[in-house]
C-alpha positions, 0 to 999 in steps of 0.5 A: 512343258514344251519339247525343248524343256522335256529334252535332257539337257547336256552340260556345257562343253559336253559333246554328243556321244556317237558309236565308234565305227571301225576304221576303214579306207585307204589309211587302214589298207596302207597299214596292212600293206606296210605290215605285210611288207615288213613281215616279208622283209624280216622273213627274207633277212632272217634266211639270208643271215641264217644261210650265210652263217651256216655257209661261212668257212669260219669258226668263232664264238658269235658265229657258232652261237648263231649256227647252233640256234638256227641249225635245227630249223635249217635242217628241217626246211632243207636249206642247210649248207656245209663248206666241206665241198670246197674246203678246208677239207673237201670230200675225198670220195664219191658216194651213192646209195642203192636199195635191194628189195628181196621178195617172198618169192626170192626175186631181187629188185634194185632201187637206184636213188637219183644220181645227179650225174645221170640226170638232165639239167631240169631233173637236177634242179628238181632233185638236187636235194636227193644228193644232199639227203643221200650224202648224210643218210648213211651216217650213224646219227641218222639211223632213225631214218633208215626204217622209213626209207626202207619202207618207202622203197619196199612200197615201190615193189608192192605186189600181192602175188609176190610182196617184198620180204626184206630191204637192204640199203647199200652205200657205194663209195669210190675214192677221188684221185685227182688226175686219175684216168678213171674212177676207182671201183666203188666199195659197197657197204650195207648200212641197213637191212631188215624184214618188211612187215605187212603193215609197212606197205600201207 
């Protein structure tokens, strides 16, 4: 028997099988780039639609449905926007928040949260979210946030020789009177006060 007879003969038309090799090269790179661009486009388009729906000064069923769906996400990432700054019912009062920290040695420290009118242009750009955060912080539905804000403020005055004992969060409001020569006197309102526990300063 010669070598030719010893070889396993293939059936006519049957091609020799070869191991599949992973695809690589310009084609695969183009597919990856296409998917990447597509994902970025969908991401941008989603946020444009969500921000537009949140900011439009209109109320109809389809728009309200979209708002309800995207609102939790928009609040979480801090891109929520409301129209009350412009209309139909603009805010009628200026407000800002301060915190008072009383130490165990009966010393009083005042913590002023950033106020846009007191900051430079560059600082306003970086800290604008403070304004939105403080606009809604005193609202009752945000009460679960108050203890954490108080802990954060207390930590700014952590001192082993005279540690913080109590924190008060105070909202100051002054009515807006168009055409008035000067702003009305701010009215203080203590919306949270509690004692600081040792573990709160860690």
